[in-house]
C-alpha angles and dihedrals in degrees: 000000000000124000090253092052092050093048090049092050092051091049098043098061098041119099103262094225093051090045090053091046089052096045098044106029115016096039096141134050091242092055086048087055091047093048090050091049093053092041090055092041103035094167095048116125111177149137126273089249095056093042091051089052093050094049094040098245136120115266094227089053096053100041094085090043092053090051090049091053089050091051090047090054097245097107134029129200137209125197108225116182091339090308118115112226121193128206140162113276116257091228105123093209094056091043088054092052090048089051092048091050095049091045090052089050088069087069112086093212093052090049092052090050092045092050090050091053094047091051091045090052092052095062 
């Protein structure tokens, strides 16, 4: 099987909405960790420093990824007393896609495909 065939196979049997979410919004492992954090803590509203501590990453490393998720419509932010606080968007449609993505991640085959797509997108 060629690399193209393998990639095609991995894309063909993945839910198109989840594939789009993965390719356009959760296109890095840090974003994946952030989406998981906000899924597990849907009412969280916190700074990048605290979020980084919760997910075990460096705050400087996640700042750009948080901004990327804001631009992608997954997260929102509020500036409170000159401190930026991030939270999951209120949009029920986006929250449902986040729920579907995290639920799909419980399936080993989906995770393998998702990991492949993230790595492929990083090239």
